[in-house]
A tleap script that builds the chain and sets N, CA, C and O, in Angstrom:
source leaprc.protein.ff14SB
mol = sequence {
  NMET TYR LEU TYR LEU GLY GLY GLU ALA ALA
  VAL ASP THR ASP GLN LEU VAL GLY ILE PHE
  ASP LEU ASP ASN THR SER TRP SER HIE LEU
  THR ARG GLN TYR LEU SER ARG ALA GLU ARG
  ASP GLY LEU LEU GLU ASN ALA ALA GLU ASP
  ILE PRO ARG SER PHE ALA VAL LEU THR GLY
  GLY ALA VAL ILE LEU THR GLN PRO THR ALA
  ALA THR LEU ALA ARG ARG MET GLU ASN GLN
  GLU ARG THR ASN CVAL
}
set mol.1.N position { -110.611 -42.450 89.208 }
set mol.1.CA position { -110.620 -42.384 90.643 }
set mol.1.C position { -110.491 -43.807 91.190 }
set mol.1.O position { -111.020 -44.757 90.612 }
set mol.2.N position { -109.791 -43.936 92.297 }
set mol.2.CA position { -109.584 -45.239 92.925 }
set mol.2.C position { -110.352 -45.314 94.240 }
set mol.2.O position { -110.506 -44.323 94.953 }
set mol.3.N position { -110.825 -46.514 94.535 }
set mol.3.CA position { -111.545 -46.765 95.775 }
set mol.3.C position { -110.743 -47.761 96.599 }
set mol.3.O position { -110.410 -48.849 96.129 }
set mol.4.N position { -110.433 -47.374 97.845 }
set mol.4.CA position { -109.702 -48.249 98.753 }
set mol.4.C position { -110.688 -49.233 99.371 }
set mol.4.O position { -111.673 -48.835 99.993 }
set mol.5.N position { -110.408 -50.538 99.190 }
set mol.5.CA position { -111.298 -51.583 99.680 }
set mol.5.C position { -110.836 -52.199 100.988 }
set mol.5.O position { -111.579 -52.960 101.608 }
set mol.6.N position { -109.638 -51.886 101.409 }
set mol.6.CA position { -109.089 -52.464 102.625 }
set mol.6.C position { -107.884 -53.326 102.298 }
set mol.6.O position { -107.664 -53.700 101.146 }
set mol.7.N position { -107.110 -53.636 103.322 }
set mol.7.CA position { -105.903 -54.432 103.104 }
set mol.7.C position { -104.996 -53.722 102.122 }
set mol.7.O position { -104.651 -52.554 102.305 }
set mol.8.N position { -104.618 -54.432 101.085 }
set mol.8.CA position { -103.786 -53.828 100.044 }
set mol.8.C position { -104.572 -53.654 98.752 }
set mol.8.O position { -103.982 -53.536 97.678 }
set mol.9.N position { -105.902 -53.636 98.849 }
set mol.9.CA position { -106.744 -53.586 97.655 }
set mol.9.C position { -107.329 -52.197 97.425 }
set mol.9.O position { -107.998 -51.625 98.285 }
set mol.10.N position { -107.054 -51.685 96.246 }
set mol.10.CA position { -107.675 -50.461 95.747 }
set mol.10.C position { -108.015 -50.727 94.286 }
set mol.10.O position { -107.236 -51.349 93.564 }
set mol.11.N position { -109.176 -50.256 93.857 }
set mol.11.CA position { -109.598 -50.524 92.485 }
set mol.11.C position { -109.972 -49.227 91.785 }
set mol.11.O position { -110.431 -48.270 92.410 }
set mol.12.N position { -109.767 -49.219 90.491 }
set mol.12.CA position { -110.220 -48.121 89.659 }
set mol.12.C position { -111.743 -48.208 89.590 }
set mol.12.O position { -112.285 -49.255 89.237 }
set mol.13.N position { -112.429 -47.131 89.920 }
set mol.13.CA position { -113.895 -47.169 89.947 }
set mol.13.C position { -114.493 -47.410 88.563 }
set mol.13.O position { -115.650 -47.815 88.460 }
set mol.14.N position { -113.736 -47.171 87.507 }
set mol.14.CA position { -114.223 -47.482 86.157 }
set mol.14.C position { -114.352 -48.988 85.952 }
set mol.14.O position { -115.105 -49.425 85.082 }
set mol.15.N position { -113.635 -49.785 86.730 }
set mol.15.CA position { -113.696 -51.244 86.629 }
set mol.15.C position { -114.708 -51.856 87.588 }
set mol.15.O position { -114.951 -53.062 87.551 }
set mol.16.N position { -115.292 -51.036 88.439 }
set mol.16.CA position { -116.202 -51.518 89.470 }
set mol.16.C position { -117.597 -51.757 88.891 }
set mol.16.O position { -118.230 -50.841 88.366 }
set mol.17.N position { -118.062 -52.994 88.995 }
set mol.17.CA position { -119.409 -53.343 88.544 }
set mol.17.C position { -120.405 -53.121 89.677 }
set mol.17.O position { -121.488 -52.579 89.460 }
set mol.18.N position { -120.034 -53.544 90.893 }
set mol.18.CA position { -120.917 -53.369 92.030 }
set mol.18.C position { -120.267 -53.783 93.325 }
set mol.18.O position { -119.275 -54.511 93.347 }
set mol.19.N position { -120.857 -53.295 94.418 }
set mol.19.CA position { -120.431 -53.659 95.761 }
set mol.19.C position { -121.649 -54.241 96.460 }
set mol.19.O position { -122.728 -53.649 96.442 }
set mol.20.N position { -121.470 -55.406 97.075 }
set mol.20.CA position { -122.601 -56.134 97.640 }
set mol.20.C position { -122.343 -56.495 99.091 }
set mol.20.O position { -121.230 -56.877 99.454 }
set mol.21.N position { -123.357 -56.376 99.908 }
set mol.21.CA position { -123.293 -56.710 101.330 }
set mol.21.C position { -123.429 -58.213 101.494 }
set mol.21.O position { -124.399 -58.798 101.013 }
set mol.22.N position { -122.482 -58.843 102.159 }
set mol.22.CA position { -122.520 -60.302 102.336 }
set mol.22.C position { -123.677 -60.758 103.219 }
set mol.22.O position { -124.251 -61.821 102.982 }
set mol.23.N position { -124.029 -59.964 104.241 }
set mol.23.CA position { -125.142 -60.352 105.107 }
set mol.23.C position { -126.457 -60.442 104.334 }
set mol.23.O position { -127.276 -61.322 104.597 }
set mol.24.N position { -126.654 -59.544 103.396 }
set mol.24.CA position { -127.906 -59.519 102.634 }
set mol.24.C position { -127.910 -60.450 101.434 }
set mol.24.O position { -128.978 -60.858 100.977 }
set mol.25.N position { -126.754 -60.789 100.921 }
set mol.25.CA position { -126.714 -61.582 99.691 }
set mol.25.C position { -126.326 -63.038 99.892 }
set mol.25.O position { -126.672 -63.887 99.070 }
set mol.26.N position { -125.611 -63.342 100.975 }
set mol.26.CA position { -125.087 -64.707 101.118 }
set mol.26.C position { -126.142 -65.735 101.484 }
set mol.26.O position { -125.866 -66.934 101.442 }
set mol.27.N position { -127.335 -65.303 101.840 }
set mol.27.CA position { -128.400 -66.279 102.119 }
set mol.27.C position { -128.854 -66.969 100.837 }
set mol.27.O position { -129.393 -68.074 100.891 }
set mol.28.N position { -128.647 -66.342 99.705 }
set mol.28.CA position { -129.063 -66.913 98.419 }
set mol.28.C position { -128.055 -67.961 97.936 }
set mol.28.O position { -126.846 -67.731 97.935 }
set mol.29.N position { -128.580 -69.100 97.531 }
set mol.29.CA position { -127.690 -70.144 97.018 }
set mol.29.C position { -127.002 -69.693 95.736 }
set mol.29.O position { -125.914 -70.178 95.425 }
set mol.30.N position { -127.610 -68.777 94.983 }
set mol.30.CA position { -126.992 -68.277 93.751 }
set mol.30.C position { -125.735 -67.459 94.058 }
set mol.30.O position { -124.727 -67.568 93.360 }
set mol.31.N position { -125.809 -66.646 95.104 }
set mol.31.CA position { -124.629 -65.867 95.494 }
set mol.31.C position { -123.519 -66.786 95.973 }
set mol.31.O position { -122.356 -66.604 95.612 }
set mol.32.N position { -123.872 -67.770 96.780 }
set mol.32.CA position { -122.855 -68.711 97.265 }
set mol.32.C position { -122.220 -69.471 96.101 }
set mol.32.O position { -121.010 -69.699 96.096 }
set mol.33.N position { -123.032 -69.864 95.112 }
set mol.33.CA position { -122.486 -70.541 93.925 }
set mol.33.C position { -121.563 -69.606 93.151 }
set mol.33.O position { -120.497 -70.018 92.694 }
set mol.34.N position { -121.975 -68.348 93.005 }
set mol.34.CA position { -121.173 -67.365 92.279 }
set mol.34.C position { -119.815 -67.173 92.943 }
set mol.34.O position { -118.786 -67.168 92.267 }
set mol.35.N position { -119.809 -67.016 94.261 }
set mol.35.CA position { -118.548 -66.820 94.982 }
set mol.35.C position { -117.685 -68.077 94.949 }
set mol.35.O position { -116.462 -67.987 94.840 }
set mol.36.N position { -118.310 -69.245 95.041 }
set mol.36.CA position { -117.561 -70.503 94.946 }
set mol.36.C position { -116.927 -70.665 93.574 }
set mol.36.O position { -115.784 -71.107 93.462 }
set mol.37.N position { -117.663 -70.311 92.537 }
set mol.37.CA position { -117.137 -70.403 91.172 }
set mol.37.C position { -115.982 -69.428 90.966 }
set mol.37.O position { -114.983 -69.771 90.335 }
set mol.38.N position { -116.119 -68.211 91.500 }
set mol.38.CA position { -115.040 -67.230 91.386 }
set mol.38.C position { -113.783 -67.726 92.092 }
set mol.38.O position { -112.673 -67.544 91.593 }
set mol.39.N position { -113.962 -68.353 93.254 }
set mol.39.CA position { -112.809 -68.900 93.974 }
set mol.39.C position { -112.173 -70.044 93.197 }
set mol.39.O position { -110.950 -70.110 93.073 }
set mol.40.N position { -112.987 -70.931 92.680 }
set mol.40.CA position { -112.486 -72.075 91.911 }
set mol.40.C position { -111.728 -71.620 90.663 }
set mol.40.O position { -110.729 -72.228 90.277 }
set mol.41.N position { -112.215 -70.541 90.034 }
set mol.41.CA position { -111.590 -70.030 88.815 }
set mol.41.C position { -110.410 -69.102 89.080 }
set mol.41.O position { -109.816 -68.567 88.144 }
set mol.42.N position { -110.071 -68.911 90.349 }
set mol.42.CA position { -108.934 -68.061 90.694 }
set mol.42.C position { -109.220 -66.576 90.574 }
set mol.42.O position { -108.292 -65.778 90.442 }
set mol.43.N position { -110.496 -66.188 90.618 }
set mol.43.CA position { -110.874 -64.796 90.455 }
set mol.43.C position { -111.226 -64.114 91.770 }
set mol.43.O position { -111.562 -62.930 91.786 }
set mol.44.N position { -111.150 -64.856 92.872 }
set mol.44.CA position { -111.533 -64.332 94.182 }
set mol.44.C position { -110.293 -63.920 94.962 }
set mol.44.O position { -109.342 -64.691 95.093 }
set mol.45.N position { -110.315 -62.688 95.480 }
set mol.45.CA position { -109.231 -62.177 96.313 }
set mol.45.C position { -109.830 -61.770 97.653 }
set mol.45.O position { -110.867 -61.109 97.699 }
set mol.46.N position { -109.185 -62.158 98.726 }
set mol.46.CA position { -109.652 -61.795 100.054 }
set mol.46.C position { -108.796 -60.645 100.574 }
set mol.46.O position { -107.640 -60.848 100.946 }
set mol.47.N position { -109.362 -59.433 100.600 }
set mol.47.CA position { -108.657 -58.258 101.103 }
set mol.47.C position { -109.059 -57.956 102.539 }
set mol.47.O position { -108.618 -56.957 103.107 }
set mol.48.N position { -109.889 -58.806 103.132 }
set mol.48.CA position { -110.350 -58.600 104.504 }
set mol.48.C position { -109.337 -59.192 105.477 }
set mol.48.O position { -108.852 -60.307 105.285 }
set mol.49.N position { -109.030 -58.439 106.512 }
set mol.49.CA position { -108.127 -58.935 107.538 }
set mol.49.C position { -108.868 -59.781 108.558 }
set mol.49.O position { -108.249 -60.545 109.298 }
set mol.50.N position { -110.168 -59.655 108.604 }
set mol.50.CA position { -111.016 -60.405 109.518 }
set mol.50.C position { -112.179 -60.968 108.691 }
set mol.50.O position { -112.006 -61.227 107.501 }
set mol.51.N position { -113.317 -61.155 109.272 }
set mol.51.CA position { -114.474 -61.687 108.553 }
set mol.51.C position { -114.931 -60.659 107.514 }
set mol.51.O position { -115.190 -59.508 107.866 }
set mol.52.N position { -115.035 -61.053 106.241 }
set mol.52.CA position { -115.472 -60.101 105.217 }
set mol.52.C position { -116.939 -59.715 105.414 }
set mol.52.O position { -117.763 -60.532 105.825 }
set mol.53.N position { -117.243 -58.458 105.112 }
set mol.53.CA position { -118.607 -57.957 105.248 }
set mol.53.C position { -119.250 -57.631 103.916 }
set mol.53.O position { -120.470 -57.500 103.824 }
set mol.54.N position { -118.432 -57.498 102.881 }
set mol.54.CA position { -118.976 -57.189 101.556 }
set mol.54.C position { -118.030 -57.725 100.498 }
set mol.54.O position { -116.928 -58.184 100.798 }
set mol.55.N position { -118.482 -57.659 99.256 }
set mol.55.CA position { -117.600 -58.033 98.158 }
set mol.55.C position { -117.838 -57.106 96.981 }
set mol.55.O position { -118.947 -56.623 96.752 }
set mol.56.N position { -116.761 -56.874 96.241 }
set mol.56.CA position { -116.802 -56.015 95.060 }
set mol.56.C position { -116.604 -56.894 93.832 }
set mol.56.O position { -115.750 -57.780 93.813 }
set mol.57.N position { -117.409 -56.630 92.811 }
set mol.57.CA position { -117.291 -57.335 91.537 }
set mol.57.C position { -116.711 -56.353 90.526 }
set mol.57.O position { -117.182 -55.223 90.398 }
set mol.58.N position { -115.688 -56.797 89.814 }
set mol.58.CA position { -115.014 -55.953 88.832 }
set mol.58.C position { -115.248 -56.489 87.426 }
set mol.58.O position { -115.602 -57.653 87.239 }
set mol.59.N position { -115.043 -55.624 86.449 }
set mol.59.CA position { -115.116 -56.084 85.068 }
set mol.59.C position { -114.076 -57.172 84.880 }
set mol.59.O position { -113.010 -57.121 85.494 }
set mol.60.N position { -114.361 -58.128 84.063 }
set mol.60.CA position { -113.462 -59.251 83.871 }
set mol.60.C position { -113.742 -60.387 84.836 }
set mol.60.O position { -113.126 -61.448 84.734 }
set mol.61.N position { -114.670 -60.182 85.781 }
set mol.61.CA position { -115.084 -61.253 86.669 }
set mol.61.C position { -114.378 -61.338 87.998 }
set mol.61.O position { -114.721 -62.198 88.809 }
set mol.62.N position { -113.399 -60.477 88.262 }
set mol.62.CA position { -112.701 -60.521 89.544 }
set mol.62.C position { -113.651 -60.151 90.671 }
set mol.62.O position { -114.520 -59.293 90.512 }
set mol.63.N position { -113.474 -60.814 91.816 }
set mol.63.CA position { -114.282 -60.564 93.009 }
set mol.63.C position { -113.323 -60.343 94.176 }
set mol.63.O position { -112.395 -61.125 94.382 }
set mol.64.N position { -113.555 -59.269 94.938 }
set mol.64.CA position { -112.706 -58.958 96.082 }
set mol.64.C position { -113.564 -58.922 97.335 }
set mol.64.O position { -114.504 -58.132 97.431 }
set mol.65.N position { -113.235 -59.785 98.300 }
set mol.65.CA position { -113.899 -59.762 99.601 }
set mol.65.C position { -113.289 -58.640 100.417 }
set mol.65.O position { -112.068 -58.488 100.444 }
set mol.66.N position { -114.129 -57.842 101.090 }
set mol.66.CA position { -113.652 -56.673 101.809 }
set mol.66.C position { -114.144 -56.651 103.245 }
set mol.66.O position { -115.197 -57.203 103.564 }
set mol.67.N position { -113.375 -56.012 104.098 }
set mol.67.CA position { -113.737 -55.835 105.497 }
set mol.67.C position { -114.798 -54.746 105.676 }
set mol.67.O position { -115.767 -54.969 106.401 }
set mol.68.N position { -114.651 -53.577 105.044 }
set mol.68.CA position { -115.665 -52.536 105.237 }
set mol.68.C position { -117.019 -52.968 104.664 }
set mol.68.O position { -117.089 -53.764 103.727 }
set mol.69.N position { -118.082 -52.429 105.244 }
set mol.69.CA position { -119.417 -52.734 104.748 }
set mol.69.C position { -119.639 -52.049 103.404 }
set mol.69.O position { -118.904 -51.135 103.031 }
set mol.70.N position { -120.645 -52.498 102.694 }
set mol.70.CA position { -120.997 -51.885 101.411 }
set mol.70.C position { -121.357 -50.415 101.608 }
set mol.70.O position { -121.025 -49.578 100.769 }
set mol.71.N position { -122.037 -50.095 102.720 }
set mol.71.CA position { -122.412 -48.706 103.002 }
set mol.71.C position { -121.181 -47.832 103.213 }
set mol.71.O position { -121.147 -46.690 102.753 }
set mol.72.N position { -120.178 -48.352 103.898 }
set mol.72.CA position { -118.939 -47.607 104.120 }
set mol.72.C position { -118.226 -47.343 102.804 }
set mol.72.O position { -117.741 -46.237 102.570 }
set mol.73.N position { -118.161 -48.345 101.950 }
set mol.73.CA position { -117.507 -48.167 100.649 }
set mol.73.C position { -118.279 -47.173 99.778 }
set mol.73.O position { -117.672 -46.393 99.042 }
set mol.74.N position { -119.601 -47.196 99.856 }
set mol.74.CA position { -120.413 -46.236 99.103 }
set mol.74.C position { -120.138 -44.811 99.586 }
set mol.74.O position { -120.032 -43.895 98.771 }
set mol.75.N position { -120.022 -44.616 100.899 }
set mol.75.CA position { -119.701 -43.289 101.441 }
set mol.75.C position { -118.316 -42.834 100.982 }
set mol.75.O position { -118.124 -41.659 100.667 }
set mol.76.N position { -117.358 -43.746 100.943 }
set mol.76.CA position { -116.016 -43.386 100.465 }
set mol.76.C position { -116.083 -42.882 99.024 }
set mol.76.O position { -115.436 -41.898 98.667 }
set mol.77.N position { -116.865 -43.561 98.216 }
set mol.77.CA position { -116.996 -43.131 96.820 }
set mol.77.C position { -117.651 -41.762 96.726 }
set mol.77.O position { -117.201 -40.908 95.962 }
set mol.78.N position { -118.707 -41.551 97.495 }
set mol.78.CA position { -119.391 -40.256 97.485 }
set mol.78.C position { -118.458 -39.135 97.938 }
set mol.78.O position { -118.432 -38.065 97.330 }
set mol.79.N position { -117.697 -39.374 98.996 }
set mol.79.CA position { -116.768 -38.359 99.490 }
set mol.79.C position { -115.694 -38.035 98.463 }
set mol.79.O position { -115.322 -36.873 98.303 }
set mol.80.N position { -115.197 -39.042 97.770 }
set mol.80.CA position { -114.183 -38.805 96.738 }
set mol.80.C position { -114.773 -38.014 95.580 }
set mol.80.O position { -114.105 -37.135 95.037 }
set mol.81.N position { -116.004 -38.304 95.192 }
set mol.81.CA position { -116.645 -37.591 94.093 }
set mol.81.C position { -116.838 -36.115 94.454 }
set mol.81.O position { -116.647 -35.238 93.611 }
set mol.82.N position { -117.212 -35.845 95.699 }
set mol.82.CA position { -117.411 -34.453 96.128 }
set mol.82.C position { -116.100 -33.675 96.106 }
set mol.82.O position { -116.078 -32.509 95.712 }
set mol.83.N position { -115.005 -34.312 96.527 }
set mol.83.CA position { -113.730 -33.600 96.578 }
set mol.83.C position { -113.103 -33.449 95.195 }
set mol.83.O position { -112.248 -32.586 95.000 }
set mol.84.N position { -113.512 -34.269 94.240 }
set mol.84.CA position { -112.943 -34.193 92.892 }
set mol.84.C position { -113.729 -33.303 91.950 }
set mol.84.O position { -113.361 -33.169 90.783 }
set mol.85.N position { -114.800 -32.694 92.426 }
set mol.85.CA position { -115.637 -31.855 91.554 }
set mol.85.C position { -115.030 -30.509 91.377 }
set mol.85.O position { -115.590 -29.666 90.677 }
savepdb mol mol.pdb
quit
């Protein structure tokens, strides 16, 4: 199953490690270091058309900044799971 993250980004949910809210996580210096390192290593993709509200971490270390909130992406996953049962 694929999850649409916004922009031109869709990911296979089997590769999804987690989705994190930027408002709740970016206050931590560890999160900021993690995102800076991902950008420096070329693993960060910005799929947000405006200010990103969340980010998705994929297997292999890729990080995608997204416009929708983490709660919105979680609802999308739940809705897809219900329709695929």
